[in-house]
C-alpha positions in Angstrom: -51.3 29.1 -9.5 -49.2 25.9 -8.8 -49.9 23.5 -6.1 -46.9 24.7 -4.1 -48.1 28.3 -4.4 -51.5 27.3 -3.2 -50.1 25.4 -0.2 -47.9 28.5 0.7 -50.9 30.8 0.5 -53.0 28.5 2.7 -50.2 28.3 5.2 -49.9 32.1 5.3 -53.6 32.5 5.8 -53.7 30.0 8.6 -50.8 31.8 10.3 -52.7 35.1 10.0 -55.8 33.5 11.5 -53.9 32.0 14.4 -52.0 35.2 15.1 -55.3 37.2 15.1 -57.0 34.7 17.4 -54.1 34.7 19.8 -54.5 38.5 20.2 -58.0 38.1 21.7 -57.7 37.5 25.5 -61.4 36.6 25.8 -61.1 34.0 23.1 -58.1 32.4 24.7 -59.8 32.3 28.1 -62.9 30.8 26.5 -60.9 28.2 24.6 -59.0 27.2 27.8 -62.3 26.8 29.7 -63.8 24.8 26.8 -60.8 22.5 26.7 -61.1 21.9 30.4 -64.8 21.1 30.1 -64.1 18.8 27.1 -61.4 17.0 29.1 -63.8 16.6 32.0 -66.4 15.1 29.6 -63.8 12.6 28.2 -62.1 11.5 31.4 -65.0 12.2 33.8 -66.0 8.6 34.3 -62.6 7.8 35.8 -62.4 10.9 38.0 -65.9 11.0 39.6 -65.8 10.4 43.3 -69.1 8.6 43.3 -71.4 6.8 40.9 -73.7 9.4 39.2 -76.7 7.1 39.1 -76.5 5.0 42.3 -79.3 6.0 44.8 -78.3 6.5 48.4 -81.3 7.7 50.5 -79.4 8.3 53.7 -77.4 11.1 52.0 -80.4 12.7 50.4 -80.2 16.5 49.8 -76.9 16.9 51.7 -75.4 20.5 51.4 -71.9 21.0 49.9 -69.3 19.5 52.2 -65.9 17.8 52.2 -67.6 14.4 51.5 -69.8 15.9 48.7 -68.2 19.2 47.4 -71.4 20.0 45.5 -73.9 18.3 47.7 -76.4 15.6 46.8 -79.7 15.5 45.1 -83.0 14.2 46.5 -81.9 10.6 45.8 -78.6 11.0 47.5 -76.6 11.1 44.3 -73.5 13.2 44.2 -74.1 16.4 42.3 -70.4 16.8 41.4 -70.3 13.4 39.8 -73.5 14.1 37.8 -72.2 17.4 36.6 -69.0 15.9 35.4 -70.7 13.0 33.6 -73.4 15.3 32.3 -70.8 17.4 30.5 -70.4 14.5 28.0 -74.1 14.4 27.1 -74.5 18.2 26.8 -71.4 18.6 24.7 -72.3 15.7 22.5 -75.7 17.1 21.9 -74.3 20.5 20.9 -71.6 19.1 18.5 -73.7 16.4 16.9 -76.7 18.8 16.4 -74.4 21.3 14.8 -72.9 18.6 12.6 -76.4 17.6 11.4 -77.5 21.2 10.8 -74.2 22.1 9.0 -74.3 19.1 6.7 -77.9 19.5 5.6 -77.9 23.3 5.6 -74.7 23.5 3.6 -75.9 21.0 1.0 -79.3 22.8 0.6 -77.7 26.2 0.4 -75.2 25.1 -2.3 -77.8 23.3 -4.3 -80.2 26.2 -4.2 -77.6 28.8 -5.2 -76.0 26.7 -7.9 -79.3 25.7 -9.4 -80.7 29.2 -9.5 -84.0 30.2 -11.1 -87.2 28.6 -10.0 -85.5 25.9 -8.0 -83.7 28.5 -6.0 -86.9 30.4 -5.3 -88.8 27.3 -4.2 -86.0 26.0 -1.9 -85.6 29.4 -0.3 -89.4 29.8 0.3 -89.4 26.4 2.0 -86.4 27.6 4.2 -88.2 30.8 5.0 -91.2 28.9 6.2 -88.9 26.5 8.1 -87.1 29.5 9.6 -90.3 31.1 10.7 -90.8 28.6 13.5 -89.0 29.4 16.7 -86.1 26.9 17.3 -87.4 25.5 20.6 -90.9 25.2 19.3 -89.8 23.3 16.2 -87.5 21.1 18.3 -90.5 20.4 20.7 -92.6 19.4 17.7 -90.0 17.0 16.3 -89.4 15.4 19.7 -93.1 15.0 20.2 -93.3 13.0 17.0 -90.1 11.0 17.5 -90.5 10.5 21.3 -88.6 11.8 24.3 -84.9 10.8 24.4 -81.5 12.4 24.2 -80.9 10.9 20.7 -84.1 12.3 19.3 -83.3 15.6 21.0 -80.1 15.7 18.9 -82.0 15.1 15.7 -84.6 17.7 16.7 -82.1 20.4 17.6 -80.0 19.7 14.5 -82.9 19.8 12.1 -84.1 23.1 13.6 -80.8 24.8 12.7 -80.8 23.8 9.0 -82.4 27.0 7.7 -79.8 29.2 9.3 -77.0 27.4 7.4 -78.9 27.1 4.2 -79.5 30.9 4.0 -76.0 31.7 5.0 -74.4 29.3 2.5 -76.7 30.4 -0.3 -75.9 34.1 0.2 -72.1 33.4 0.3 -72.3 31.1 -2.7 -74.1 33.6 -4.8 -71.3 36.0 -4.1 -68.6 33.5 -4.9 -70.3 32.4 -8.2 -69.5 35.9 -9.6 -65.8 35.5 -9.0 -63.4 35.3 -12.0 -62.1 31.8 -11.1 -65.6 30.4 -11.1 -66.5 32.0 -14.4 -63.2 30.6 -15.8 -64.2 27.1 -14.5 -67.5 27.4 -16.2 -65.8 28.4 -19.4 -63.7 25.2 -19.3 -66.8 23.1 -19.1 -66.7 22.2 -15.3 -69.9 20.8 -14.0 -72.1 22.5 -11.4 -71.2 19.8 -8.9 -67.5 20.3 -9.4 -67.8 24.0 -9.2 -69.8 23.8 -6.0 -67.4 21.3 -4.2 -64.0 22.4 -5.5 -64.4 26.2 -6.0 -67.3 27.4 -3.9 -67.4 25.3 -0.7 -63.7 26.0 0.3 -64.4 29.8 0.0 -67.6 29.8 2.2 -66.1 27.7 5.0 -65.1 30.7 7.1 -68.6 32.0 7.8 -69.8 28.4 8.2 -67.2 27.8 10.9 -68.1 31.0 12.7 -71.9 30.3 12.6 -71.2 26.7 13.8 -69.3 27.9 16.8 -72.1 30.1 18.0 -74.7 27.4 17.1 -73.0 24.9 19.4 -73.9 27.1 22.4 -77.4 27.7 21.1 -77.9 23.9 20.6 -76.7 23.1 24.1 -79.2 25.6 25.5 -82.0 24.2 23.4 -81.2 20.6 24.3 -81.0 21.6 27.9 -84.4 23.2 27.5 -85.8 20.0 26.1 -84.4 18.0 28.9 -85.7 20.5 31.4 -89.2 19.8 30.0 -88.7 16.1 30.2 -88.3 15.6 26.4 -84.5 15.1 26.2 -82.3 13.0 28.5 -84.4 10.6 30.6 -83.7 9.6 34.2 -81.4 8.5 35.6 -79.0 9.7 32.8 -76.9 12.6 34.0 -77.5 15.7 31.8 -77.3 19.4 32.9 -80.8 20.4 31.7 -82.4 17.3 33.3 -80.6 17.9 36.5 -81.6 21.6 36.5 -85.2 20.5 36.1 -84.9 17.9 38.9 -84.0 20.4 41.5 -86.4 23.3 40.5 -88.8 22.3 43.2 -86.1 22.4 46.0 -84.5 25.7 45.3 -85.3 27.0 48.8 -84.0 24.0 50.8 -81.4 22.6 48.3 -80.3 25.3 45.9 -77.2 23.4 44.8 -79.2 20.8 43.0 -80.2 23.2 40.2 -77.7 26.0 40.6 -74.6 24.0 39.9 -75.8 22.3 36.7 -77.2 25.7 35.6 -73.8 27.3 36.3 -72.1 24.6 34.1 -74.5 25.4 31.3 -73.7 29.1 31.6 -70.0 28.5 31.8 -69.8 26.4 28.6 -72.1 28.8 26.7 -70.1 31.8 27.6 -66.8 30.1 26.7 -68.1 29.0 23.4 -69.4 32.5 22.6 -66.0 33.9 23.5 -64.3 31.5 21.1 -66.8 32.3 18.5 -66.1 36.0 18.8 -62.4 35.4 18.4 -62.9 33.2 15.3 -65.3 35.7 13.8 -62.6 38.5 14.0 -59.8 36.2 12.9 -61.6 34.8 9.9 -62.9 38.2 8.8 -61.3 38.8 5.3 -61.2 42.5 5.9 -59.1 42.1 9.1 -55.8 43.8 9.1 -53.0 42.5 11.2 -50.7 45.1 12.8 
């Protein structure tokens, strides 16, 4: 296949994927919501009506009003401003943690499958042991060692997702290694590294993308859980999980302090899962377009 034929085939595949994704109303709604939240995270600092960290005791625990559309917390800080700025921290945690997990897990999975034999067995047993620990428990253990901070929470959540990617990539790689073009590449003397990067990795990207999409939502929830426990974002940094925790003792008299950050977490999680569902269907190689 010539280079022009390869580019034409890739363009045709991308067109099919986009057409399939556009036929999913839920996926389009989720993508629209996610784009709006991402824009809020980017330009939020210029749109917030108040400083998210400035303490104003006279306005403590004010209910939603025209002055404060989402009310204020126990320190008199505007909840709307904190939710808008907190979007940046929560999304960054999700995307950076997934980037760490994807990079390490993909490398481990490719290495294990291409190496084969005893090396493959040892690596997978380590991954099985790693995978046996619940994600939140493993993240808690890592943060306990590194210390409580949002940066360490990113590392902890990202490392806890590595086994999922490693197992997925290994399984897909073992299937691709049996393909005719890989056998032909071996026959021409191509190295294992070249085969893994040039022939295998491009053909296992679709399941990696789908898993990464769902993992972002999971990572955001896990990071919010760490912040809720006081091991993620530290005061006064705005972060949805931390703000959710800050208002848990005032649910009866000031429900808005916890409810609104919690609603933001739910909204971004649902929108990401909707996009993931659409991508999963669009990237399914068995999908038939009408």
